[in-house]
Residue, then its C-alpha position, 0 to 999 in steps of 0.5 A: q365190529f366196535l374195535i374194527d370201526k375204533k381201529n381208524d379213530v385212535c392211535d396202534k396203543q389206543w386201539r390195544d388199550y381198548k381191546v385189552q379192557l373190552n376183551k376184560f369187560a367181556d371176560s367178566f360179563i357174560g350176557p347182554i351188555s344191558s345187564p351191568t348196572d352203574k355199581d356193576l361198572r365201577r366194582w369191576i374198574e375198581s377191582q383191576k390191578i397193576k399188572v405191569k410197571m410202566r415208568s410215571a405211574g405210580g404203585k407197584i404190581g399188585d397195587t390196585i390201578s390209580n383214580q386216573t387209570k379208573r377214569n381212563i378205563l370209564t371212557k373206553i368203556l363209556a365208547f363202547y356202550n355208546w356204540c352199542r347203542s347207536n347200533h342198536y344194542l341198547p336203548l335209544n331213549k335210556l341211560h346205559a350204565a356207563e352214562k350213569l357211572s360216568g354222571v356220579i363222577k362228574r357231578r360237582n361235589s363228588r369224590i369218586w376216582k378224584d386226585q388232589e392237585k398236584e405241583i412241582s415244587i420249586l426247583t434249581p435252574s439245574q434241576a428245571s433244565r434236567l426235568v424238561n430234557e428228561c420228562r416225557d415228549d408230550l409233557r415237554v411243552y408244558a413243562s417249560i412253560l411252567l418253569f421258564a415262564g412262572l405260569r400256574p399250571s391252570e394257566a399253562k394247561q389251558l393255553d392253546w398254540k394260537d396263544i404263544n408267538t415267538r417272534p416277536g415272543y410272548i405268550y398270552v395268558r388267559s388267567n382264571k384265578t385273577g379274571k385279568n389276561r396278561y402277556v408273558e414275554i418268551q426269554k431265549n431259554l424258553s424259546q428254544w424248547l418251543e420252537p420244535f414243537m411250535q404248531e398253528s393251534g391246539p391245545i399244548t397238553y391235556k387236563t392231567a399233565d400236572t399229576i403226571l409231571a409231578q410224578e414224572a419229577i418223583d420217578l426221575e428223583i429230582v424231587d422226593 
């Protein structure tokens, strides 16, 4: 029933991912949903291996899955547990196993399933152009702003489309590092990359864009 309800909320690819992970979960944990502990969930997620080599994903078939993939799996299991609670399969007034594990991971000093921040090294103009041309569609706006506007990864990741105005041509940048907001001019080459993707509002990218783009550059053999 959870998968039926979820089908209307997510795209087909995400729904298939939910189905795969929940089938694995059901095969691994027989019995009531309340039986697995947070430690059981962590061991189960960490035991998963890469079965299909995906473009832009590091590692080889048979390797342990990445920290990002572990977090993605936990997000799906957390959604399932929350659905179970809202449908009275779990107590309403008690933390469930997925919440406990999520809480441990999100602690300020926790290093569980955390990646070191990756940044793109300095590229030549031809390398930069190639990366923007050949990277994933959902990274193209982030990559072009990073490379052609000179923003820091942390600045580019927090941009909203409302901050971008191609006419007259500026980006309003909120800086966490310096504490001073500023306007950055949009040059002609950047404007050409942004125009096809322009929206009225909404984030231009997602939190892990820097890590994934860095891996893209390696996969495309633009950097070592």
